[in-house]
LUMVOLO-844650 format. One line per field, with one value per residue: y, z, x of N, C-alpha, C in turn. Coordinates in steps of 0.2 Angstrom, whole numbers, padded with zeros to 4 digits. Layout:
N
n.py (Y ...)
n.pz (Z ...)
n.px (X ...)
ca.py (Y ...)
ca.pz (Z ...)
ca.px (X ...)
c.py (Y ...)
c.pz (Z ...)
c.px (X ...)
//
This chain:
339
n.py (0021 0038 0048 0061 0068 0064 0077 0085 0077 0074 0090 0093 0084 0094 0106 0100 0098 0109 0122 0122 0117 0105 0091 0083 0075 0065 0051 0043 0032 0025 0011 0001 -0005 -0006 -0007 -0001 0015 0028 0043 0055 0066 0077 0076 0065 0069 0083 0088 0073 0077 0066 0060 0055 0038 0026 0016 0016 0016 0019 0022 0014 0014 0014 0007 -0006 -0010 -0018 -0028 -0035 -0043 -0044 -0056 -0062 -0067 -0076 -0087 -0092 -0093 -0104 -0113 -0115 -0107 -0098 -0085 -0081 -0088 -0086 -0072 -0074 -0088 -0090 -0079 -0078 -0072 -0062 -0057 -0054 -0043 -0051 -0045 -0048 -0060 -0063 -0063 -0055 -0054 -0062 -0057 -0047 -0039 -0036 -0026 -0015 -0017 -0024 -0016 -0012 0005 0017 0018 0011 0013 0017 0019 0032 0036 0044 0046 0057 0057 0044 0034 0023 0014 0013 0005 -0010 -0028 -0030 -0020 -0021 -0030 -0022 -0014 -0023 -0030 -0018 -0017 -0013 -0017 -0005 -0005 -0017 -0029 -0031 -0020 -0005 0003 0006 0013 0008 0005 0001 -0013 -0017 -0022 -0031 -0043 -0043 -0050 -0059 -0069 -0070 -0078 -0086 -0096 -0098 -0087 -0075 -0059 -0052 -0061 -0071 -0064 -0063 -0077 -0081 -0069 -0061 -0064 -0073 -0066 -0060 -0047 -0040 -0030 -0026 -0024 -0030 -0027 -0019 -0024 -0025 -0021 -0012 -0001 0006 0013 0020 0033 0045 0049 0062 0079 0090 0104 0100 0098 0082 0067 0055 0035 0024 0011 -0003 -0012 -0023 -0021 -0022 -0027 -0016 -0006 -0006 -0007 -0005 0000 0001 0010 0000 -0012 -0011 -0005 -0019 -0025 -0021 -0021 -0039 -0038 -0032 -0043 -0044 -0045 -0066 -0074 -0084 -0077 -0074 -0077 -0076 -0062 -0057 -0059 -0053 -0041 -0044 -0048 -0033 -0019 -0005 0010 0021 0031 0044 0034 0026 0010 -0002 -0017 -0031 -0024 -0012 0002 0005 0016 0025 0035 0049 0040 0029 0016 0015 0007 0010 0015 0028 0027 0036 0039 0047 0052 0052 0049 0041 0034 0022 0013 0007 0006 -0001 -0001 0003 -0001 0006 0009 0015 0023 0030 0038 0049 0056 0064 0069 0078 0090 0089 0075 0062 0059 0064 0068 0055 0049 0062 0055 0043 0044 0053 0043 0033 0021)
n.pz (0133 0129 0121 0114 0112 0110 0109 0104 0092 0088 0083 0074 0062 0058 0057 0047 0036 0036 0038 0031 0021 0015 0012 0010 0018 0029 0040 0055 0062 0080 0086 0100 0115 0123 0115 0101 0094 0086 0075 0063 0053 0044 0026 0016 0000 -0011 -0014 -0005 0012 0022 0034 0036 0042 0053 0046 0031 0014 0005 -0010 -0008 -0012 -0015 -0002 -0006 -0012 0000 0005 -0007 -0004 0007 0001 -0007 0005 0014 0003 0004 0015 0015 0004 -0007 -0015 -0018 -0014 -0018 -0032 -0048 -0057 -0071 -0069 -0068 -0074 -0090 -0100 -0100 -0104 -0093 -0094 -0093 -0084 -0084 -0086 -0074 -0064 -0063 -0046 -0036 -0026 -0028 -0033 -0023 -0013 -0022 -0030 -0041 -0054 -0062 -0070 -0063 -0071 -0083 -0099 -0109 -0104 -0106 -0104 -0110 -0104 -0090 -0079 -0075 -0075 -0076 -0080 -0097 -0097 -0103 -0105 -0118 -0117 -0109 -0114 -0127 -0118 -0112 -0123 -0129 -0118 -0111 -0094 -0087 -0078 -0064 -0056 -0039 -0035 -0034 -0025 -0031 -0031 -0037 -0048 -0055 -0053 -0041 -0047 -0057 -0047 -0043 -0054 -0055 -0047 -0044 -0060 -0056 -0051 -0059 -0058 -0055 -0048 -0039 -0034 -0027 -0018 -0011 -0006 0000 0010 0013 0018 0028 0038 0042 0033 0027 0018 0013 -0007 -0024 -0029 -0027 -0016 -0014 -0004 0001 -0009 -0002 0003 0000 -0002 -0013 -0022 -0022 -0029 -0029 -0028 -0021 -0030 -0037 -0043 -0055 -0052 -0047 -0057 -0060 -0067 -0077 -0070 -0058 -0041 -0038 -0035 -0032 -0021 -0010 0004 0023 0037 0050 0047 0040 0054 0057 0052 0056 0068 0070 0060 0073 0080 0089 0087 0085 0070 0059 0047 0053 0055 0040 0041 0051 0041 0036 0036 0042 0033 0025 0015 0008 0005 0003 0005 0017 0037 0033 0027 0018 0017 0016 0005 0015 0021 0032 0046 0056 0066 0076 0087 0086 0077 0064 0055 0040 0027 0015 0002 -0012 -0027 -0039 -0032 -0020 -0003 0011 0025 0033 0046 0063 0077 0083 0095 0103 0101 0095 0085 0069 0055 0039 0033 0018 0007 -0002 -0015 -0012 -0012 -0001 0008 0021 0027 0040 0048 0051 0057 0069 0075 0079 0084 0095 0101 0119 0131)
n.px (-0001 -0005 0007 0002 -0016 -0033 -0039 -0030 -0027 -0040 -0042 -0030 -0036 -0047 -0040 -0035 -0046 -0054 -0045 -0033 -0038 -0036 -0041 -0059 -0065 -0056 -0051 -0040 -0034 -0029 -0020 -0013 -0007 -0019 -0033 -0040 -0042 -0054 -0056 -0066 -0066 -0075 -0082 -0090 -0094 -0096 -0107 -0112 -0118 -0116 -0103 -0089 -0083 -0077 -0079 -0079 -0075 -0062 -0052 -0033 -0022 -0004 0000 -0008 0004 0011 0003 0005 0020 0015 0008 0018 0025 0017 0018 0030 0031 0025 0030 0027 0036 0048 0060 0070 0066 0068 0055 0055 0047 0036 0030 0020 0014 0023 0038 0053 0069 0085 0100 0117 0117 0109 0093 0076 0075 0060 0060 0067 0058 0048 0055 0059 0074 0072 0079 0071 0059 0053 0041 0033 0042 0034 0021 0010 -0006 -0020 -0029 -0030 -0037 -0037 -0025 -0018 -0027 -0026 -0017 -0012 -0011 -0003 0003 0012 0017 0025 0033 0043 0048 0054 0063 0080 0089 0096 0105 0114 0104 0099 0104 0102 0093 0076 0062 0043 0032 0029 0035 0030 0017 0019 0027 0013 0007 0014 0013 -0002 -0001 0005 0000 -0015 -0025 -0033 -0027 -0031 -0043 -0032 -0027 -0035 -0042 -0029 -0022 -0030 -0044 -0043 -0035 -0047 -0053 -0063 -0070 -0061 -0052 -0048 -0058 -0074 -0086 -0105 -0108 -0097 -0099 -0108 -0103 -0095 -0079 -0081 -0066 -0056 -0050 -0035 -0040 -0050 -0063 -0072 -0068 -0066 -0061 -0049 -0042 -0034 -0030 -0018 -0009 -0011 -0004 0000 -0005 -0020 -0029 -0043 -0051 -0055 -0054 -0058 -0057 -0040 -0034 -0037 -0026 -0016 -0015 -0013 -0003 0006 0004 -0006 -0017 -0024 -0015 -0011 -0003 0008 0020 0024 0022 0032 0042 0044 0050 0063 0074 0082 0085 0095 0087 0096 0093 0097 0091 0082 0075 0072 0059 0052 0039 0037 0043 0055 0062 0072 0066 0064 0071 0064 0055 0051 0037 0032 0022 0018 0001 -0005 -0017 -0027 -0036 -0036 -0025 -0014 -0009 -0001 0005 0019 0030 0038 0047 0035 0024 0014 0002 -0005 -0015 -0022 -0034 -0037 -0047 -0045 -0033 -0021 -0005 0002 0004 -0001 0010 0020 0010 0003 0020 0021 0012 0016 0028 0027 0019 0020 0022)
ca.py (0027 0040 0056 0065 0070 0065 0085 0084 0073 0082 0097 0089 0083 0102 0110 0098 0101 0116 0129 0118 0113 0098 0084 0085 0069 0059 0048 0039 0027 0020 0004 -0001 -0014 -0004 -0007 0002 0021 0030 0048 0056 0074 0080 0075 0057 0072 0092 0085 0071 0077 0064 0062 0050 0036 0020 0011 0024 0013 0022 0018 0016 0017 0008 0001 -0009 -0017 -0020 -0034 -0039 -0043 -0050 -0062 -0067 -0069 -0082 -0091 -0093 -0099 -0113 -0117 -0113 -0103 -0094 -0076 -0083 -0085 -0079 -0067 -0078 -0094 -0090 -0078 -0085 -0067 -0056 -0058 -0048 -0043 -0051 -0042 -0051 -0069 -0063 -0064 -0054 -0061 -0063 -0053 -0040 -0032 -0035 -0023 -0010 -0017 -0022 -0015 -0007 0012 0019 0017 0009 0020 0015 0022 0037 0039 0048 0050 0057 0055 0035 0032 0014 0009 0011 -0001 -0015 -0033 -0029 -0013 -0023 -0036 -0020 -0011 -0028 -0032 -0014 -0014 -0016 -0015 -0002 -0007 -0025 -0033 -0033 -0017 -0001 0003 0014 0016 0005 0003 -0007 -0018 -0021 -0023 -0036 -0046 -0045 -0054 -0067 -0075 -0073 -0083 -0094 -0100 -0097 -0085 -0065 -0054 -0051 -0068 -0075 -0062 -0064 -0079 -0082 -0063 -0056 -0070 -0076 -0059 -0057 -0041 -0040 -0023 -0023 -0031 -0027 -0024 -0019 -0024 -0019 -0016 -0008 0005 0010 0016 0023 0040 0046 0052 0071 0082 0093 0108 0098 0094 0073 0064 0045 0032 0024 0005 -0005 -0018 -0029 -0019 -0022 -0026 -0009 0002 -0006 -0012 -0003 -0002 0004 0011 -0007 -0017 -0007 -0007 -0024 -0027 -0017 -0023 -0043 -0036 -0031 -0047 -0042 -0053 -0070 -0073 -0090 -0073 -0070 -0076 -0071 -0052 -0056 -0060 -0045 -0036 -0049 -0042 -0025 -0016 0002 0016 0026 0040 0040 0028 0021 0003 -0006 -0022 -0036 -0021 -0010 0008 0005 0022 0029 0043 0050 0033 0025 0011 0014 0005 0012 0015 0029 0028 0041 0040 0052 0055 0047 0048 0035 0031 0017 0011 0004 0007 -0008 -0001 0004 -0008 0010 0008 0022 0026 0036 0035 0053 0054 0071 0067 0085 0090 0087 0071 0063 0056 0067 0067 0049 0049 0063 0051 0035 0045 0055 0039 0028 0014)
ca.pz (0136 0124 0126 0111 0116 0109 0107 0097 0083 0082 0080 0069 0056 0058 0052 0040 0032 0037 0038 0027 0014 0012 0011 0010 0023 0034 0047 0055 0069 0083 0088 0102 0117 0125 0110 0093 0095 0078 0075 0056 0051 0038 0021 0009 -0003 -0005 -0015 0001 0018 0024 0036 0034 0048 0051 0040 0024 0011 0003 -0009 -0003 -0018 -0014 0004 -0009 -0010 0007 0004 -0011 -0002 0010 0000 -0008 0008 0014 -0001 0004 0021 0013 0000 -0014 -0020 -0016 -0014 -0024 -0038 -0055 -0061 -0078 -0068 -0066 -0081 -0097 -0104 -0102 -0104 -0090 -0094 -0090 -0087 -0084 -0084 -0066 -0068 -0058 -0043 -0033 -0018 -0032 -0036 -0016 -0010 -0024 -0029 -0047 -0058 -0067 -0069 -0058 -0074 -0091 -0102 -0117 -0101 -0108 -0104 -0114 -0099 -0085 -0075 -0074 -0079 -0078 -0085 -0103 -0098 -0106 -0105 -0123 -0118 -0103 -0120 -0130 -0115 -0111 -0131 -0132 -0112 -0110 -0089 -0087 -0068 -0057 -0052 -0032 -0030 -0031 -0024 -0035 -0032 -0047 -0047 -0064 -0049 -0040 -0053 -0060 -0044 -0040 -0058 -0057 -0042 -0047 -0067 -0053 -0048 -0064 -0054 -0053 -0042 -0034 -0030 -0024 -0013 -0006 -0005 0005 0017 0019 0021 0034 0041 0042 0030 0024 0017 0008 -0011 -0029 -0033 -0022 -0018 -0016 0002 0003 -0013 0001 0010 -0003 -0004 -0020 -0021 -0023 -0030 -0025 -0029 -0020 -0034 -0036 -0048 -0057 -0049 -0053 -0061 -0061 -0072 -0076 -0062 -0050 -0036 -0037 -0030 -0033 -0016 -0009 0012 0026 0044 0051 0042 0043 0062 0061 0048 0061 0077 0068 0062 0081 0087 0095 0086 0086 0063 0055 0043 0059 0054 0037 0042 0054 0040 0028 0041 0043 0028 0024 0011 0008 0000 -0001 0008 0027 0039 0027 0022 0014 0019 0011 0005 0021 0024 0039 0047 0062 0068 0085 0089 0086 0071 0063 0049 0035 0019 0013 -0004 -0019 -0034 -0044 -0025 -0011 0002 0014 0028 0038 0049 0067 0082 0086 0098 0109 0098 0094 0075 0063 0051 0039 0023 0015 0000 -0007 -0012 -0011 -0012 0006 0010 0025 0030 0044 0053 0056 0061 0071 0079 0081 0088 0104 0105 0121 0132)
ca.px (-0002 -0001 0008 -0003 -0022 -0036 -0042 -0023 -0030 -0049 -0038 -0027 -0043 -0051 -0039 -0034 -0051 -0056 -0038 -0029 -0041 -0032 -0044 -0065 -0066 -0053 -0053 -0038 -0036 -0026 -0020 -0009 -0008 -0025 -0036 -0042 -0049 -0052 -0058 -0067 -0070 -0079 -0089 -0092 -0091 -0093 -0114 -0112 -0114 -0114 -0099 -0085 -0082 -0072 -0082 -0082 -0072 -0056 -0045 -0027 -0016 0001 0001 -0006 0010 0014 0000 0007 0022 0011 0006 0025 0030 0014 0016 0036 0031 0021 0032 0025 0038 0054 0062 0075 0065 0066 0051 0049 0045 0031 0026 0019 0014 0028 0048 0057 0074 0090 0106 0127 0116 0104 0086 0076 0071 0056 0063 0068 0053 0048 0061 0061 0079 0074 0081 0063 0059 0045 0032 0036 0042 0028 0016 0008 -0011 -0024 -0033 -0025 -0040 -0036 -0021 -0017 -0032 -0023 -0010 -0014 -0005 -0005 0007 0018 0023 0028 0038 0048 0049 0060 0070 0087 0092 0105 0111 0115 0098 0098 0110 0101 0083 0071 0053 0045 0026 0030 0037 0025 0011 0024 0026 0006 0004 0020 0011 -0007 0000 0011 -0010 -0019 -0029 -0032 -0021 -0041 -0045 -0026 -0025 -0043 -0041 -0024 -0024 -0039 -0050 -0039 -0036 -0055 -0053 -0069 -0073 -0055 -0052 -0047 -0064 -0079 -0093 -0110 -0110 -0092 -0099 -0112 -0100 -0088 -0081 -0075 -0060 -0055 -0043 -0031 -0044 -0058 -0064 -0071 -0062 -0064 -0062 -0041 -0039 -0026 -0030 -0013 -0002 -0016 -0001 0005 -0011 -0026 -0035 -0048 -0050 -0056 -0052 -0056 -0049 -0035 -0032 -0038 -0022 -0008 -0016 -0010 0007 0008 0005 -0010 -0025 -0022 -0013 -0006 -0001 0013 0027 0027 0021 0037 0048 0043 0054 0067 0078 0080 0089 0095 0084 0099 0088 0097 0094 0078 0079 0066 0059 0046 0033 0038 0048 0057 0069 0071 0064 0066 0075 0058 0061 0045 0038 0026 0020 0008 -0001 -0008 -0021 -0029 -0041 -0035 -0019 -0018 -0002 -0002 0014 0018 0030 0040 0046 0029 0016 0010 0001 -0009 -0018 -0024 -0037 -0041 -0053 -0042 -0026 -0017 0000 0001 0003 -0001 0019 0020 0005 0008 0025 0019 0007 0018 0035 0025 0015 0024 0022)
c.py (0034 0048 0062 0061 0070 0071 0087 0084 0075 0087 0097 0090 0090 0105 0107 0098 0105 0121 0127 0119 0107 0092 0087 0079 0065 0057 0045 0035 0023 0015 0002 -0005 -0013 -0004 -0002 0012 0025 0037 0049 0062 0072 0076 0067 0064 0078 0090 0079 0069 0073 0062 0055 0047 0031 0015 0015 0019 0019 0019 0019 0013 0010 0007 -0006 -0016 -0022 -0028 -0036 -0043 -0050 -0058 -0065 -0070 -0072 -0090 -0094 -0097 -0106 -0117 -0118 -0110 -0100 -0088 -0076 -0084 -0083 -0075 -0074 -0084 -0095 -0085 -0080 -0079 -0061 -0059 -0055 -0050 -0047 -0045 -0044 -0057 -0068 -0063 -0060 -0059 -0059 -0054 -0047 -0033 -0031 -0028 -0020 -0010 -0021 -0022 -0010 0001 0011 0019 0014 0016 0021 0018 0032 0038 0047 0052 0049 0056 0048 0033 0026 0012 0007 0007 -0005 -0021 -0032 -0022 -0016 -0026 -0032 -0017 -0017 -0030 -0026 -0011 -0018 -0012 -0011 -0001 -0012 -0024 -0034 -0026 -0010 0001 0009 0008 0014 0002 -0003 -0014 -0023 -0025 -0032 -0041 -0047 -0050 -0059 -0072 -0075 -0078 -0087 -0099 -0102 -0094 -0079 -0067 -0057 -0057 -0073 -0072 -0059 -0071 -0083 -0074 -0061 -0060 -0072 -0072 -0055 -0049 -0042 -0037 -0020 -0028 -0025 -0024 -0023 -0020 -0020 -0015 -0011 -0001 0007 0013 0020 0032 0040 0052 0061 0073 0086 0100 0106 0097 0085 0073 0057 0043 0025 0014 0002 -0008 -0023 -0025 -0017 -0020 -0023 -0007 0000 -0007 -0004 -0005 0000 0005 0005 -0009 -0015 -0005 -0014 -0024 -0025 -0018 -0031 -0042 -0034 -0035 -0046 -0046 -0061 -0074 -0080 -0086 -0069 -0072 -0074 -0063 -0051 -0057 -0057 -0040 -0038 -0047 -0036 -0025 -0009 0006 0020 0034 0040 0034 0024 0018 0001 -0013 -0028 -0030 -0016 -0004 0003 0011 0021 0035 0046 0045 0029 0022 0010 0010 0005 0011 0020 0028 0035 0039 0049 0057 0055 0050 0043 0034 0025 0015 0009 0007 0005 -0006 0000 0000 -0001 0008 0012 0021 0029 0035 0047 0053 0061 0066 0077 0085 0087 0080 0068 0059 0059 0068 0058 0047 0054 0059 0045 0038 0050 0050 0036 0024 0016)
c.pz (0130 0126 0120 0112 0111 0105 0103 0091 0078 0081 0076 0062 0057 0057 0044 0031 0032 0038 0032 0020 0010 0009 0013 0015 0024 0039 0050 0064 0073 0089 0095 0109 0118 0123 0103 0096 0088 0076 0065 0055 0044 0030 0015 0003 -0001 -0010 -0013 0007 0024 0030 0037 0041 0046 0048 0034 0020 0007 -0006 -0006 -0005 -0014 -0011 0000 -0009 -0005 0010 -0001 -0009 0001 0008 -0004 -0002 0013 0010 0002 0011 0018 0011 -0003 -0018 -0017 -0015 -0019 -0034 -0042 -0058 -0066 -0077 -0071 -0073 -0087 -0101 -0105 -0099 -0100 -0094 -0090 -0088 -0080 -0078 -0077 -0072 -0062 -0055 -0041 -0026 -0020 -0031 -0028 -0014 -0018 -0030 -0039 -0054 -0063 -0064 -0063 -0063 -0081 -0094 -0109 -0111 -0103 -0109 -0108 -0110 -0093 -0077 -0069 -0081 -0079 -0081 -0091 -0103 -0094 -0105 -0112 -0125 -0114 -0109 -0122 -0127 -0115 -0115 -0132 -0128 -0112 -0099 -0088 -0081 -0067 -0056 -0045 -0030 -0030 -0030 -0032 -0036 -0039 -0041 -0053 -0060 -0046 -0043 -0055 -0054 -0043 -0048 -0057 -0052 -0044 -0055 -0063 -0051 -0055 -0061 -0058 -0048 -0035 -0030 -0025 -0018 -0010 -0002 0003 0012 0018 0019 0028 0039 0044 0041 0024 0018 0013 0001 -0020 -0031 -0028 -0024 -0015 -0008 0004 -0005 -0009 0001 0009 -0007 -0010 -0019 -0026 -0025 -0029 -0023 -0028 -0026 -0036 -0045 -0049 -0051 -0051 -0053 -0065 -0066 -0072 -0069 -0054 -0042 -0034 -0033 -0032 -0031 -0015 -0001 0015 0034 0045 0049 0040 0048 0061 0059 0052 0064 0075 0068 0072 0084 0091 0093 0084 0074 0063 0049 0048 0059 0047 0036 0046 0048 0035 0031 0045 0039 0026 0016 0011 0003 -0004 0002 0020 0031 0034 0025 0018 0016 0011 0007 0010 0018 0031 0040 0054 0066 0075 0089 0092 0079 0070 0058 0046 0030 0020 0003 -0005 -0025 -0033 -0035 -0021 -0009 0006 0021 0034 0041 0055 0071 0085 0094 0106 0106 0098 0085 0072 0058 0047 0032 0023 0009 -0003 -0008 -0017 -0014 -0003 0004 0018 0030 0040 0051 0056 0059 0066 0078 0083 0088 0094 0107 0113 0127 0136)
c.px (0000 0001 0002 -0011 -0025 -0041 -0037 -0023 -0034 -0043 -0032 -0032 -0044 -0045 -0034 -0038 -0050 -0049 -0036 -0032 -0040 -0037 -0055 -0068 -0059 -0055 -0043 -0040 -0030 -0025 -0014 -0015 -0018 -0029 -0034 -0046 -0049 -0058 -0060 -0067 -0072 -0082 -0088 -0089 -0095 -0100 -0117 -0112 -0113 -0106 -0094 -0086 -0078 -0074 -0084 -0075 -0067 -0054 -0038 -0022 -0008 0002 -0004 -0001 0013 0007 0000 0009 0022 0010 0011 0026 0027 0015 0022 0033 0027 0022 0031 0030 0043 0055 0064 0071 0063 0061 0046 0047 0041 0025 0024 0017 0019 0038 0052 0064 0081 0096 0113 0122 0111 0102 0085 0070 0064 0057 0064 0065 0050 0052 0061 0069 0078 0078 0078 0062 0054 0037 0036 0038 0040 0024 0013 0000 -0011 -0031 -0032 -0032 -0042 -0035 -0021 -0022 -0031 -0017 -0011 -0007 0000 0005 0016 0019 0025 0034 0043 0050 0058 0067 0074 0087 0098 0108 0110 0110 0103 0101 0108 0093 0080 0064 0049 0037 0024 0031 0036 0019 0015 0024 0019 0004 0006 0017 0001 -0007 0001 0002 -0015 -0024 -0031 -0028 -0029 -0040 -0038 -0026 -0033 -0043 -0034 -0022 -0025 -0043 -0047 -0036 -0043 -0056 -0058 -0073 -0063 -0052 -0053 -0055 -0069 -0085 -0098 -0110 -0103 -0093 -0106 -0111 -0093 -0087 -0078 -0071 -0061 -0050 -0042 -0036 -0047 -0063 -0066 -0071 -0064 -0060 -0052 -0046 -0032 -0027 -0023 -0006 -0005 -0013 0001 0000 -0017 -0034 -0038 -0051 -0056 -0052 -0054 -0054 -0043 -0031 -0033 -0030 -0016 -0008 -0012 -0007 0007 0008 -0002 -0018 -0022 -0022 -0013 -0005 0005 0020 0029 0025 0028 0044 0050 0048 0061 0073 0075 0085 0090 0091 0091 0098 0089 0098 0087 0080 0071 0067 0056 0040 0039 0041 0049 0063 0065 0071 0062 0068 0067 0060 0051 0044 0032 0025 0014 0006 -0005 -0011 -0022 -0034 -0041 -0025 -0021 -0010 -0005 0005 0012 0024 0033 0040 0041 0022 0012 0010 -0005 -0007 -0023 -0027 -0041 -0043 -0051 -0036 -0022 -0010 0005 -0001 0004 0002 0019 0017 0004 0012 0025 0021 0013 0026 0034 0022 0022 0022 0015)
//
């Protein structure tokens, strides 16, 4: 049962697109024990007035990190590796730093407690419309050749795109494959997420919503290359709702155990009661335990989360990257929902 009505959700979308001018097109999906509902408002682009819908494809930015951590959790569940494994055990291409005789472990990367900065210090993109495309493996080697950790590993939370990307790279190197192919085999195909991936298929491209900047101008797509595990995924509302449904236990999945394990190990973030699990952020909002993550690239914003007490999940995908994020909308729906 929802205390926030469908009419109120539609009003939120209309206000976001037409009044506040915060998006060209936006979709919202809600899942609970009764099923799924989807809502959409706006267009694919200013010059393409086809309406956005539940099958419209968006970049999902940093929600990719949740998938990367699920990949880690499932490989641990399979016995292929351990959370405590040092990342250099699998990396052949770069040499991450150690501090006081301790190596950065896979769990440290997943929980943003590796001591690595948000972005590499030699990250100086010339093309701000596609900033990560220039950050090659050679650039990553250059960074680690001159970088030293200034605090102990596993002690302090610092959100790190570098760490998320390095985790994806290490897992791919462990199996001598690409991040995209490994994720597809281990996570996406078992969950039936045919419209989620780093590489856009021809079917996905037909339904891709171009990204837009804060002034509602169309922007370039982002390419993450060596740091794909940090933010390179594309998806649509249907796939993301299926993903959240699996996390809530509404659909049968062999990934149920690793999904649960992602929330069983948490570390403080230093931001009130907000903690970090494997990939997910976990906080208490109005007495509800909410598991969530957001994402943003140059032309998109998104939110995905669920409330454990009520079994309600929310996904929001927008084809515009404005200063106003979507967290407040997602948290409002989750905290105003009840059994």
